[in-house]
C-alpha positions in Angstrom: 107.2 92.4 111.4 103.5 93.0 112.3 101.8 94.4 115.3 101.2 92.0 118.1 97.8 92.6 119.7 97.9 92.1 123.4 94.2 92.3 124.1 91.8 91.3 121.3 88.8 92.7 123.1 90.5 96.0 123.8 88.5 99.1 122.9 89.4 101.2 119.9 91.5 103.6 121.9 93.1 101.0 124.2 95.0 99.0 121.6 98.3 98.0 123.2 101.0 96.8 120.8 104.6 95.8 120.8 107.1 95.6 118.1 104.8 97.6 115.8 105.6 98.1 112.2 102.8 99.2 110.0 102.7 97.8 106.5 102.3 100.1 103.5 101.4 99.1 99.9 101.3 101.4 96.9 99.3 101.1 93.6 100.1 100.3 90.0 97.8 102.4 87.7 97.3 99.8 85.0 94.7 102.0 83.3 97.1 104.9 82.9 98.3 107.8 85.1 97.9 111.5 85.1 98.3 114.7 87.1 94.5 114.7 87.2 92.3 111.9 88.6 92.0 109.0 86.3 88.5 107.5 86.5 87.3 104.0 86.2 87.2 101.3 88.8 84.5 99.0 90.1 82.8 98.4 86.8 82.9 102.0 85.7 84.5 103.0 82.4 87.6 105.2 82.7 86.6 108.9 82.6 90.1 110.0 81.9 92.1 107.8 79.6 95.5 108.1 81.3 96.8 109.4 78.0 99.3 111.6 79.9 101.2 108.5 81.1 100.1 105.3 79.4 100.5 102.1 81.5 103.6 100.9 79.8 105.8 98.3 81.5 108.6 101.0 81.6 106.4 103.5 83.5 104.8 101.0 85.8 108.3 99.6 86.6 109.4 103.1 87.5 106.6 103.4 90.0 107.3 99.9 91.4 111.0 100.6 91.8 110.3 103.9 93.6 107.8 102.2 95.9 110.4 99.5 96.7 113.1 102.0 97.5 110.8 104.1 99.7 109.7 101.1 101.9 106.4 100.0 100.5 106.0 96.3 100.9 103.8 95.6 98.0 101.8 97.2 95.1 98.1 96.6 94.4 97.2 96.0 90.8 93.5 96.3 89.9 91.3 94.0 87.8 88.5 94.7 85.4 87.8 95.5 81.8 88.9 99.1 82.4 92.6 98.2 83.0 95.4 95.9 81.9 95.4 92.3 83.1 96.9 92.1 86.6 98.6 88.7 86.3 100.4 89.4 83.1 101.4 93.0 84.0 102.8 92.1 87.4 104.7 89.2 86.0 106.5 91.6 83.6 107.0 94.3 86.2 108.4 91.8 88.7 111.5 91.4 86.5 112.4 95.0 87.0 112.2 94.9 90.8 113.9 92.9 93.5 111.8 92.8 96.7 108.5 94.5 96.1 105.5 92.2 96.4 102.5 92.3 94.1 99.0 92.4 95.4 97.3 90.9 92.4 93.6 91.4 92.2 91.7 88.6 90.5 88.2 87.3 90.1 87.5 83.7 91.2 84.8 83.1 88.7 87.0 83.6 85.6 89.4 80.7 86.0 89.2 77.3 87.6 90.5 77.1 91.2 93.0 74.4 90.3 94.5 76.6 87.5 94.5 79.7 89.9 96.3 77.7 92.5 98.9 76.5 89.9 99.3 80.1 88.6 100.0 81.4 92.1 102.5 78.6 92.8 104.3 79.4 89.6 104.3 83.1 90.4 105.8 82.4 93.8 108.7 80.4 92.4 109.5 82.7 89.5 109.3 85.9 91.6 111.0 84.7 94.7 107.8 84.5 96.8 106.5 88.0 96.0 102.8 87.3 95.3 99.9 88.4 97.4 96.3 87.8 96.3 93.4 90.3 96.4 90.2 88.3 95.8 87.6 90.4 94.0 84.3 88.6 93.9 82.8 91.2 91.5 80.0 93.6 92.6 78.5 94.4 89.2 76.5 91.8 87.3 76.7 93.6 84.0 80.5 93.5 84.1 80.5 89.9 85.2 78.2 88.9 82.3 80.7 90.5 79.8 83.1 87.8 81.0 80.5 85.0 80.7 79.6 84.9 84.4 75.8 85.0 85.0 75.5 84.3 88.7 73.9 86.9 91.0 76.0 88.6 93.6 75.2 86.4 96.6 75.9 83.3 94.5 79.2 84.8 93.4 80.2 85.1 97.0 79.2 81.5 97.7 81.3 80.4 94.7 84.2 82.4 96.0 84.0 80.5 99.3 84.2 77.2 97.5 87.0 78.5 95.3 89.1 79.5 98.2 88.5 76.3 100.0 89.8 74.4 97.0 92.8 76.7 96.5 93.9 76.6 100.1 93.6 72.8 100.3 95.7 72.5 97.1 98.3 74.9 98.5 98.4 72.7 101.6 99.5 69.8 99.4 96.2 68.0 99.6 94.4 66.0 96.9 91.0 67.7 96.6 87.6 66.2 95.6 84.8 68.7 96.0 81.3 68.8 94.6 79.9 72.1 95.6 77.0 74.3 94.7 79.0 76.0 92.0 82.4 74.2 91.7 83.3 70.6 91.1 86.8 69.2 91.0 88.0 65.6 91.2 91.5 64.3 92.1 92.9 67.9 92.0 96.4 68.3 93.2 99.5 70.4 92.5 102.8 69.0 91.5 104.6 71.7 93.4 103.0 73.8 96.2 103.8 77.5 96.6 106.5 78.5 99.1 105.5 80.7 100.8 101.8 80.3 100.5 100.4 83.7 99.2 98.4 85.6 101.7 94.7 86.3 100.7 93.4 89.8 100.9 89.6 90.2 100.8 87.0 92.9 101.1 83.2 93.2 101.1 80.6 94.9 103.2 77.6 92.6 102.6 76.7 89.8 105.1 77.7 87.0 102.7 81.0 88.8 102.0 81.7 88.9 105.7 81.1 85.2 106.1 83.6 84.4 103.3 86.2 86.8 104.7 85.9 85.3 108.2 86.5 81.7 106.8 89.2 82.3 104.2 90.9 85.7 104.3 94.3 86.5 105.9 93.7 90.3 105.6 90.3 92.0 105.5 90.4 95.2 103.4 88.0 98.1 103.8 87.7 101.2 101.7 88.5 104.4 103.4 85.4 105.2 105.5 85.5 107.5 108.5 87.1 105.9 111.6 83.8 105.3 113.4 82.5 103.2 110.5 85.8 101.4 110.1 85.7 100.5 113.8 82.2 99.0 113.3 83.5 96.9 110.3 86.5 95.6 112.2 84.3 94.6 115.2 81.9 92.8 112.8 84.6 90.9 110.9 86.6 90.1 114.1 83.5 88.6 115.6 82.7 86.5 112.5 86.3 85.3 112.4 86.3 84.4 116.1 83.2 82.2 115.5 85.4 80.3 113.0 88.3 80.1 115.4 90.3 82.5 113.3 92.1 85.8 113.7 92.5 88.2 110.8 94.6 91.3 110.1 92.9 94.4 108.8 93.9 96.9 106.1 92.4 100.0 104.5 92.4 101.3 100.9 92.9 105.1 100.6 94.3 107.7 98.2 96.6 110.3 99.7 97.6 113.9 99.1 100.3 114.9 101.5 102.5 118.1 101.4 104.8 120.1 103.6 101.9 122.2 104.8 98.2 121.6 105.1 97.5 124.6 102.9 99.5 123.1 100.1 97.8 119.7 100.4 94.3 121.2 100.3 95.3 123.4 97.4 96.2 120.3 95.4 92.8 118.7 96.4 91.0 121.8 95.1 93.0 121.7 91.9 91.9 118.1 91.3 88.3 119.0 92.2 88.3 122.0 89.8 89.4 119.6 87.0 86.2 117.5 87.3 83.8 118.1 84.5 80.3 118.4 85.9 78.8 116.3 83.1 81.3 113.6 83.8 80.5 113.7 87.5 76.8 113.2 86.8 77.4 110.3 84.4 79.8 108.5 86.8 77.4 109.0 89.7 74.5 107.7 87.7 76.5 104.6 86.8 77.6 104.0 90.4 74.1 104.5 91.7 73.1 101.3 89.9 75.9 99.3 91.6 75.0 96.2 93.5 78.0 96.6 95.8 77.3 97.5 99.4 80.8 98.9 99.7 80.1 101.2 96.7 76.8 102.3 98.3 78.7 103.3 101.4 81.2 105.2 99.4 78.5 107.1 97.6 76.8 108.0 100.9 79.9 109.8 102.0 79.5 112.6 99.4 76.0 112.2 97.9 77.3 113.2 94.5 77.9 116.8 95.7 81.1 118.8 95.6 80.2 120.4 99.0 81.2 119.2 102.4 83.8 116.7 101.1 86.0 116.7 104.2 83.9 114.0 106.0 86.4 113.6 108.9 89.5 115.6 109.7 91.9 115.2 106.7 89.6 112.6 105.1 88.3 113.9 101.7 85.6 112.2 99.6 86.3 114.1 96.4 87.9 111.2 94.5 84.7 109.2 94.6 82.9 111.8 92.4 84.7 110.5 89.3 86.0 107.1 90.3 84.3 103.9 91.4 85.7 101.8 94.3 88.0 103.5 96.7 86.9 107.1 96.7 88.5 108.9 99.7 91.9 110.4 100.3 93.9 111.4 103.3 94.7 115.1 102.7 97.0 117.3 104.9 100.4 118.0 106.0 102.8 115.1 106.6 102.2 115.4 110.4 98.4 115.4 109.9 98.4 112.4 107.6 100.7 110.5 110.0 98.2 111.4 112.8 95.2 110.0 110.8 97.2 106.8 110.1 97.8 106.5 113.8 94.1 107.0 114.4 93.2 104.2 112.0 95.9 102.0 113.5 94.4 102.5 117.0 91.2 100.9 115.7 93.1 97.8 114.5 94.3 98.7 111.0 97.9 97.5 110.4 98.1 97.6 106.5 97.5 100.6 104.3 97.0 100.3 100.5 97.6 103.8 99.2 97.7 105.7 95.8 97.8 109.2 94.5 97.9 111.2 91.3 100.3 111.0 89.7 101.5 107.8 91.3 105.2 108.3 90.8 105.4 111.7 92.5 102.8 111.0 95.2 104.8 107.9 96.2 107.7 110.2 97.0 105.6 112.8 98.8 104.3 110.1 101.1 107.5 108.0 101.3 109.8 111.0 102.1 107.2 113.0 104.1 105.0 110.7 106.2 107.0 107.5 106.6 109.9 109.2 108.4 107.5 110.7 110.9 105.9 107.3 111.5 109.4 105.8 112.0 110.1 108.5 114.6 106.9 107.4 116.5 108.0 103.8 116.4 105.1 102.8 114.1 107.1 101.9 111.1 110.5 100.7 110.0 111.8 100.3 106.4 111.1 96.6 105.5 114.2 96.3 103.4 116.6 98.2 105.6 119.7 96.2 106.7 119.3 94.8 110.3 123.0 95.3 111.0 125.9 97.3 109.6 127.6 95.6 106.6 130.9 93.9 107.2 134.0 96.0 106.6 135.5 95.5 103.2 139.1 94.1 103.2 141.2 95.9 100.6 142.4 93.7 97.9 146.2 93.3 98.0 146.8 90.5 95.6 
């Protein structure tokens, strides 16, 4: 069940909804987990190896089962040279879960669109329809070249558009002939289409990324910027999608540190910050400063490489971005405060939240047992796997 927007042109604080149930996803740390921040992400080598908790199928399955029980709908799995392969890992972990979906990050330039459509179709059948796709075009040319991809960033986004056009047509059961700028297929078709068709999640802050999202995404994802900046992004993408005759849902990617009291949560944030080696921070920031990603540039601007003034909006902390590429902000506060910030983002148009925390097993419980019940009390969330009616009474066996 998702929010039903009554007025698309309503202002950010006049969003009337009915039958609201926010969607929450967790994260599978396929580069390892720790009680400290594990670096890496967005083309940056891991700064902490995750040696405390290696990304074994056993440990990742433990996180996935906890997320499933707590009421998370899905779990994002990253992609890149710094982590385990997302397709293979989630296929293995899916055997240890029953209902949790897997938001598999993948890069369109690394496999043919026909093969990707077939892989997704197979995953749906073998998992019981539990695949979601997070399309990652790739913001770093040096990392793309390591995989044999030598297109520049704008060309990669144009190729992504062609890729998604082919994949979506194949999923619709069409026979596809396309001779594009970057991709060329003839008489492409699937023997069996996926049921259901996987939803496509897509992010990007550059103009060409916005155009691709507007044409092909089901859910537009943004990293955790302050609400005013998120509102601008939503308005931008919503306008582009309207020009295409489409409507998208919106999601946000954040870390989270939530505790019984605000003091406890900020103490944990300070503990993580105190564990950052200054030399590591400088090295990571130097790497990220060379990024071609507009989204990464916006993340860096939130903290400027400094450990001062990291609370950039009430309960929004930019400290994670000092040692990690990609999503670099966290919601920090008491359970009530974190729930309030989630409500603030929801009022802007955000209905899906992709969250993570260190370590991922324990932080899933902090959020699931602390924040989700408060959102349920406010009518903003209901457990997606909760029974809709009481089970039938058991008749005693008398045979």
